[in-house]
N, C-alpha and C positions, 0 to 999 in steps of 0.2 A: 422669746428670746429672756433667760431670765437673769435674776439681778445679778450672780457672780459673772456671767458674761458681760453684763453694761456694766460692773466695775472696773473689770478686766480692761474694757474699751477705753475707760475713763482714763484711767492710770496710765496705759498705753499712747494714749492721748499727750498724756503730759510727760510720758519720755522724750527725751531732745534728739534722739533717733528716732527722726518721726519723717519719713518718704516725703509722704506729702508736704511737709514744710519746707524737707530740701530739697524738692527737685525743684521747683519754680526758679530756685536762687543757682542752682547750677547750668552752669554752662561753659563745654568744654573751650569756646573761644577766648570768654571772658578768661578762663582760669589762664590760658597762656598768655593772654593781654597782660595779668596781674604777672606773671612769670617776667615777660618785657619788660613792665612797668620795674619792677625790683632792679633790674638785670641796668636800666637806667638809674635809679634813683643810687644803685651804689657805683655806676661812674659819676654821675653827681657830688656822691662823696667825695670822691677821688680829688675831684674839681677843687671842692670846698678844702680840701687835707692842703692841695698845692697852695691854694691862696694865704692857708694859715701860717702858711711855712713861708710866703714869699718875702722880700723886704718890705722897709716901709714906705716908699713911694706908690708899691704894689698896692696897699692896705689903704692908703687916700683915697686911691680912683676906688674902691670899692664902697669907703663911705658916701663919694659923693651920688655914685649911683645909689644906694640904699637911700638918699635922701630924695632922690627924684623918683626913683619909684613908690617911696611915700607920698608924694604930692601928687602924682598921679593916677595912683588908683584905691587910694584908702576911700572915698566916695562909692565906687564901686563896689569894694569887697564889703560895704556897710550894707550897701543894695542887696547882694547877695545871701549876707550871712540873715537879711529877715527872709529872706525868699526861703532860704533853708528851714529856718524857723517854723514857718508856716509847713511848710511841705512836711516836717517830722510831725508835727501835732495832726495833722490828716490821715500820716501813716499809723503813727500809734492807735489809732481810733480806730483803723479798719483792721489792723492785724488783730486787737482786741475781740473785735466783730467776727472775723475769721475765726479766731481760736473758739468761741462760743458756737459758731456753727458746725466746725470740726467734731467738736463732741456732741454736739445733738445726730449727726448722720449716723443711722445705724447700717448703713450700705457700705461705708469705710470700714469696717471690721476685719473683713480677711486681708485688706494690706497692712494693718494694725500688729495682724498675729504670723503673717509673714517671715519666716525667718530670715531669708533670701533678702527682702524688702528692708530690712530692719538692721539688716548688714549694710549694705547699700545707702540707708541714712544715715548711719554711724561713719562710715569712710566719711560720707558730705559734709556730716558734721565738724569731723574732725580738720577736715581740708578747709571750710569753713573759720573755725576755731584757729589754724594755723595763720591765716591769714589775718585773723584780728590780733594774735598775740606777736605778730612782726610789724602791724601799723601800729599797736600801742606802743612796744618798744620803742619806734621811733619816733611817735609821739612823744613819750616819758623821756628821752634822750634831744627833745627841742628839736628834732628836725622833719621838716614840714615837708608831708608829700602828699600834695593834695593831687597829683595824678594816679595814687594807689585809692583803689575801691575794695 
């Protein structure tokens, strides 16, 4: 393999339309589950909308529920947060190592140069990005959606 081919592979490894990167994260069942969860979130937002439109007595009941929730779940939430941080650090280290390994494997060149595979990778990337955009939008609107992934 000449320098040009190696450079081409390295550039394609950096391309976000990377089928090897996208393939393990795609699942038809997970995507369908994501869609169901979005629909559930839509229903929950409708419920919140109804609550916010309710009378003062209903609002008082909801405030009491929130106080009780905080009392019951704050300790567990702190433990879960720490666990997620620990997993996040490990995951970031492993992803970095995997990216370095992909760059060093010449056997994968045909996957990076195949137009069909790059188109599929592009679609998977767009699917993931659309999910992320929606999750980020909900987050920016201060809508907590722990059931979305």
